[in-house]
C-alpha positions in Angstrom: 26.6 12.0 2.3 24.8 9.8 -0.2 22.2 10.7 -2.2 18.6 9.1 -2.1 17.7 7.6 -5.4 15.4 9.2 -8.0 11.8 8.6 -7.4 11.5 7.1 -11.0 13.7 4.5 -9.9 11.9 3.4 -6.9 9.4 0.5 -6.9 5.8 1.1 -7.7 2.2 -0.4 -7.0 -1.4 0.3 -7.9 -3.7 1.5 -5.5 -6.6 -1.4 -4.8 -9.0 1.2 -4.1 -8.4 3.9 -6.5 -6.4 2.2 -9.1 -3.7 5.1 -8.9 0.0 4.4 -9.0 2.1 4.9 -5.9 5.8 4.6 -5.1 7.8 3.0 -2.3 8.1 5.1 0.8 10.8 4.8 3.4 7.9 4.1 6.3 7.0 1.1 4.3 10.3 -0.3 4.1 9.5 -3.4 6.5 6.2 -4.3 5.0 6.4 -3.1 1.6 4.9 -6.7 0.4 1.5 -6.0 2.5 1.1 -2.6 1.4 -2.4 -2.3 -0.8 -3.2 1.3 -0.7 -2.0 4.6 -1.6 -3.3 6.4 1.6 -5.2 6.2 4.7 -8.2 7.4 3.1 -8.6 4.7 0.2 -7.6 2.3 3.1 -10.6 3.6 5.1 -13.2 3.5 1.9 -12.7 -0.3 1.4 -15.9 -2.0 2.9 -15.6 -4.2 5.8 -16.6 -7.5 3.9 -14.0 -7.0 1.3 -11.2 -6.6 4.0 -12.3 -9.9 5.7 -12.1 -11.9 2.7 -8.6 -10.8 1.9 -7.2 -11.2 5.4 -8.9 -14.5 6.8 -6.7 -14.3 10.2 -9.1 -11.4 11.2 -12.2 -13.3 11.0 -14.1 -14.2 14.4 
């Protein structure tokens, strides 16, 4: 059985809220390009107005 790659070899991004680096996770494999936050907690703390400016398709 093949081994998983070392964590240091995985792609990383910086969280848009807290600024901490975070690594690729298997559950994000399909939408890694859209992932912006390191956790649900950081995603929830972003003001609603900032979310709307970044995501124009959700405007009413």
